[in-house]
Backbone bond lengths (Angstrom), bond angles and torsions (degrees), N, CA, C in turn:
res aa  C-N    CA-C-N  psi(-1)  N-CA   C-N-CA  omega(-1)  CA-C   N-CA-C  phi
1 M - - - 1.446 - - 1.515 109.60 -
2 S 1.306 115.50 144.94 1.454 118.91 177.05 1.528 108.88 -76.01
3 D 1.324 117.05 166.15 1.459 121.18 177.93 1.524 110.60 -60.03
4 F 1.331 116.59 -38.57 1.459 120.24 178.46 1.521 110.74 -59.77
5 Q 1.332 116.60 -45.32 1.457 120.31 -178.98 1.531 111.02 -61.67
6 K 1.322 117.11 -39.43 1.461 120.97 -178.55 1.523 112.32 -69.87
7 K 1.332 117.16 -27.61 1.461 121.45 -174.82 1.528 113.69 -96.58
8 T 1.310 117.83 -4.04 1.459 119.71 -174.99 1.531 111.08 -66.40
9 F 1.320 115.30 150.34 1.461 120.91 179.19 1.530 111.64 -89.09
10 V 1.310 116.32 -15.56 1.454 121.17 -178.10 1.520 108.71 -79.86
11 Q 1.332 116.04 139.10 1.462 118.38 176.97 1.526 107.70 -75.65
12 I 1.290 115.87 117.03 1.452 122.04 -177.47 1.521 108.90 -113.67
13 R 1.300 114.91 140.71 1.464 120.46 177.62 1.519 109.13 -77.59
14 E 1.307 116.23 136.96 1.459 121.23 -177.64 1.524 110.37 -104.56
15 A 1.311 114.82 155.50 1.453 121.96 174.70 1.519 107.72 -139.63
16 Y 1.319 115.53 159.19 1.459 120.90 -177.30 1.524 110.15 -140.94
17 F 1.308 115.14 140.11 1.452 122.02 162.33 1.518 104.31 -107.23
18 R 1.324 116.01 131.41 1.466 120.42 -177.92 1.518 109.89 -128.56
19 E 1.315 114.55 125.76 1.457 121.14 175.55 1.523 107.66 -94.25
20 R 1.323 116.11 127.78 1.468 121.18 179.59 1.526 109.42 -125.46
21 N 1.339 114.53 141.83 1.462 118.79 179.05 1.532 110.44 -81.42
22 E 1.331 116.12 -175.60 1.457 122.70 -177.92 1.524 112.82 -54.83
23 S 1.335 116.03 -34.37 1.466 121.57 -179.29 1.521 112.62 -81.67
24 G 1.317 117.49 -3.97 1.453 121.15 -178.66 1.521 113.65 87.06
25 E 1.333 116.52 4.60 1.469 120.37 179.60 1.527 110.28 -75.27
26 L 1.324 115.27 141.16 1.458 121.20 177.99 1.521 109.44 -70.30
27 V 1.336 115.48 125.66 1.457 122.01 -178.95 1.528 111.00 -106.27
28 F 1.336 116.07 -38.30 1.459 121.54 -172.00 1.528 106.49 -155.78
29 E 1.322 116.64 137.32 1.456 120.94 -179.96 1.520 110.09 -136.48
30 V 1.316 115.56 137.89 1.457 122.17 174.87 1.527 106.41 -117.96
31 E 1.329 116.32 122.39 1.459 122.63 178.95 1.527 107.83 -110.90
32 F 1.337 116.53 135.53 1.465 120.28 -178.20 1.523 109.42 -159.52
33 W 1.329 116.33 172.19 1.459 121.15 175.20 1.516 108.48 -73.11
34 S 1.317 117.33 129.72 1.461 120.47 -179.58 1.528 111.43 -61.25
35 S 1.324 116.91 -28.67 1.471 119.75 -179.91 1.529 111.76 -63.67
36 Y 1.340 117.70 -29.14 1.463 119.71 177.13 1.532 111.20 -64.65
37 F 1.336 116.04 -44.52 1.462 119.98 -179.60 1.528 109.52 -63.01
38 T 1.323 116.93 -45.09 1.457 121.30 178.64 1.528 110.53 -61.54
39 L 1.321 116.78 -44.48 1.460 121.37 179.11 1.529 111.38 -60.21
40 I 1.321 116.41 -46.60 1.468 120.84 179.59 1.527 110.01 -58.62
41 L 1.327 116.59 -47.35 1.459 119.35 -177.59 1.525 112.34 -72.46
42 D 1.333 117.59 -41.05 1.466 120.07 -178.44 1.520 112.80 -65.17
43 L 1.323 116.57 -43.15 1.461 119.62 -175.92 1.524 113.79 -86.59
44 F 1.323 116.73 -29.98 1.465 117.99 -171.12 1.513 114.27 -119.52
45 Y 1.327 116.80 4.40 1.464 121.01 169.73 1.522 108.39 -142.34
46 P 1.339 116.84 57.40 1.464 120.61 -175.08 1.526 113.99 -73.57
47 D 1.324 118.97 -16.37 1.462 122.04 -176.62 1.524 112.21 -91.50
48 Y 1.320 115.95 39.04 1.461 119.87 -176.34 1.530 112.08 -63.12
49 R 1.314 117.96 -25.25 1.473 120.67 -178.81 1.527 111.75 -63.88
50 E 1.311 117.33 -19.82 1.458 121.08 179.11 1.533 111.72 -80.10
51 L 1.332 116.68 -10.24 1.466 121.23 179.67 1.529 109.88 -85.07
52 P 1.334 117.42 157.88 1.475 119.06 174.65 1.533 109.58 -60.46
53 I 1.320 117.11 146.68 1.470 119.94 -177.13 1.528 112.05 -63.87
54 E 1.328 117.59 -17.34 1.460 120.93 177.46 1.526 111.98 -80.63
55 S 1.322 116.96 -12.10 1.456 122.03 -178.00 1.521 110.51 -62.50
56 T 1.327 116.02 139.62 1.465 121.48 178.15 1.520 111.15 -55.74
57 I 1.307 117.45 -45.41 1.466 120.99 -177.54 1.530 110.40 -65.59
58 H 1.323 117.47 -40.41 1.465 120.25 177.40 1.525 110.21 -63.15
59 K 1.325 117.80 -46.13 1.468 121.45 -179.81 1.529 110.87 -61.35
60 Y 1.319 116.62 -43.13 1.462 121.18 -178.88 1.533 110.80 -63.59
61 H 1.323 116.06 -50.12 1.466 121.24 -179.37 1.526 111.34 -61.43
62 S 1.320 116.77 -50.78 1.462 118.71 -173.94 1.515 111.59 -67.25
63 S 1.330 118.85 -34.28 1.463 119.46 178.51 1.527 110.64 -67.97
64 N 1.334 117.76 -33.71 1.464 120.98 176.12 1.526 111.54 -72.93
65 Q 1.313 116.37 -45.53 1.454 121.43 -173.25 1.526 112.73 -69.66
66 Y 1.313 117.10 -38.32 1.464 120.11 -174.88 1.516 112.91 -99.27
67 D 1.337 116.66 17.29 1.453 123.21 173.98 1.528 112.31 54.20
68 E 1.318 115.42 36.32 1.452 120.45 174.57 1.518 106.79 -86.40
69 D 1.324 116.24 -178.69 1.462 118.24 170.68 1.515 106.11 -57.70
70 T 1.298 116.86 123.76 1.452 120.53 -175.40 1.521 110.43 -69.47
71 W 1.321 115.81 131.45 1.454 122.76 -178.04 1.523 109.41 -60.47
72 G 1.311 116.93 125.57 1.456 121.21 178.27 1.513 113.99 87.46
73 D 1.329 117.92 9.90 1.461 121.66 179.50 1.524 109.79 -62.10
74 E 1.334 116.80 136.81 1.454 121.41 -176.77 1.527 112.87 -58.38
75 N 1.317 117.93 -24.64 1.463 120.29 178.89 1.519 112.59 -67.31
76 N 1.327 116.21 -23.06 1.462 121.30 179.87 1.524 112.26 -101.01
77 G 1.316 117.80 -3.37 1.462 121.79 -179.62 1.520 112.52 84.22
78 E 1.307 115.50 176.43 1.473 121.26 -179.49 1.527 110.23 -59.99
79 V 1.327 114.76 144.33 1.455 121.08 176.23 1.521 107.42 -115.10
80 E 1.320 115.94 128.75 1.464 119.69 178.76 1.523 110.00 -75.10
81 I 1.309 115.29 137.11 1.464 121.05 172.30 1.524 104.53 -86.97
82 D 1.329 114.74 90.65 1.458 120.72 -171.02 1.527 113.59 -78.92
83 R 1.298 117.45 -11.64 1.469 122.07 176.29 1.529 107.47 -116.06
84 L 1.324 114.83 58.36 1.462 122.23 -170.10 1.521 113.61 -58.92
85 E 1.318 117.51 -48.58 1.468 118.83 -177.78 1.520 111.52 -65.22
86 E 1.318 116.63 -35.16 1.464 120.05 176.07 1.534 110.01 -65.78
87 F 1.337 116.54 -46.89 1.457 121.52 178.34 1.528 110.51 -58.18
88 Y 1.314 116.36 -45.32 1.463 121.55 178.80 1.533 110.40 -59.64
89 G 1.309 117.62 -44.56 1.466 121.38 178.80 1.524 112.05 -60.42
90 H 1.332 116.17 -42.18 1.464 119.58 178.23 1.528 110.81 -65.65
91 M 1.321 116.56 -43.47 1.465 120.02 179.26 1.527 111.02 -62.99
92 K 1.327 117.56 -41.07 1.474 121.50 -179.73 1.528 111.71 -64.54
93 S 1.328 117.00 -24.93 1.470 119.60 -178.66 1.528 112.27 -78.63
94 I 1.318 117.60 -9.32 1.464 121.96 -178.47 1.527 109.74 -81.45
95 V 1.328 115.69 134.39 1.456 121.94 175.53 1.522 107.18 -117.78
96 L 1.317 116.26 116.08 1.462 121.28 -178.45 1.524 111.29 -97.05
97 P 1.316 117.04 139.28 1.466 118.46 172.81 1.529 109.48 -73.85
98 E 1.299 117.68 145.00 1.464 122.26 -179.81 1.524 112.03 -57.04
99 S 1.325 116.70 -33.51 1.457 121.09 -175.66 1.527 113.53 -68.75
100 L 1.311 117.85 -14.37 1.459 120.79 -178.00 1.523 111.86 -68.64
101 G 1.319 117.70 -33.16 1.458 121.01 179.24 1.509 114.25 81.32
102 A 1.308 117.97 11.54 1.466 121.25 -178.11 1.523 112.31 -108.55
103 Q 1.322 117.19 9.78 1.463 121.01 -175.55 1.523 111.95 -61.11
104 E 1.325 116.93 -40.07 1.472 120.77 -179.11 1.536 110.84 -62.32
105 V 1.316 116.59 -43.24 1.469 121.08 178.17 1.525 109.93 -66.05
106 Y 1.321 116.54 -46.39 1.463 121.37 179.02 1.530 110.63 -57.40
107 N 1.322 117.25 -47.45 1.467 120.90 -179.89 1.531 111.63 -61.29
108 A 1.330 116.77 -38.67 1.466 120.83 179.24 1.530 110.77 -66.52
109 I 1.327 117.42 -38.57 1.469 120.86 177.70 1.532 109.70 -64.47
110 I 1.325 116.54 -44.02 1.468 120.74 177.65 1.527 109.84 -60.48
111 E 1.326 116.85 -44.41 1.466 121.47 -178.43 1.529 111.81 -61.84
112 I 1.324 118.03 -43.92 1.466 119.46 -178.49 1.535 110.69 -70.45
113 C 1.321 117.24 -33.72 1.464 119.96 175.09 1.524 110.33 -62.35
114 E 1.330 115.82 -47.59 1.464 120.63 -179.90 1.528 111.23 -61.23
115 S 1.316 116.81 -40.09 1.460 121.15 179.26 1.526 110.95 -64.21
116 A 1.326 116.81 -46.37 1.469 120.60 -179.15 1.524 111.06 -63.49
117 I 1.321 117.17 -41.22 1.463 120.94 178.66 1.524 110.11 -65.57
118 K 1.328 116.55 -48.95 1.468 121.58 -177.96 1.532 111.63 -60.02
119 N 1.328 116.14 -42.39 1.462 120.61 -176.05 1.523 113.64 -91.56
120 K 1.342 116.17 3.62 1.466 122.08 179.70 1.528 111.46 56.81
121 N 1.338 114.94 40.89 1.449 121.74 177.89 1.525 109.64 -102.34
122 K 1.315 115.74 177.40 1.460 121.35 178.40 1.520 109.36 -103.73
123 L 1.327 115.12 150.59 1.457 121.40 179.69 1.520 108.95 -118.22
124 Y 1.329 115.65 135.18 1.467 122.00 -178.29 1.522 109.30 -125.28
125 F 1.336 114.57 158.08 1.456 121.93 178.50 1.522 108.20 -131.53
126 I 1.326 115.76 143.27 1.470 121.84 174.23 1.520 108.30 -154.16
127 A 1.338 116.59 145.90 1.472 120.93 -179.66 1.527 109.70 -146.78
128 D 1.316 116.30 152.57 1.477 121.04 176.90 1.523 110.12 -106.03
129 Y 1.300 116.35 73.00 1.464 122.92 -177.42 1.501 111.53 -62.48
């Protein structure tokens, strides 16, 4: 989170990507506002319906859109991104405008994906919607 995010007076919902090794130990964590992730996917990956229903992005979008239990909700615990390389490829295809202000979050998500792939670790997502 940026210093601004930590100092804000508004209650903001948080989300996390967590890289865990074979033993389940936390190796790397990215903390951010969940609204940034939703904004990135809603505005810059709107064609999620064209993805396989098993795709992380499809599951995330459809659970939000159809008012189902939201994918990655803290009440259900961490959710593994089981199609990590596919998710990473979709995220890498997104081009954000500088004016959006989400570049730092986007870069951190890309970095943790690359780390998990490189180190053959697992990546998890959780949010407090």
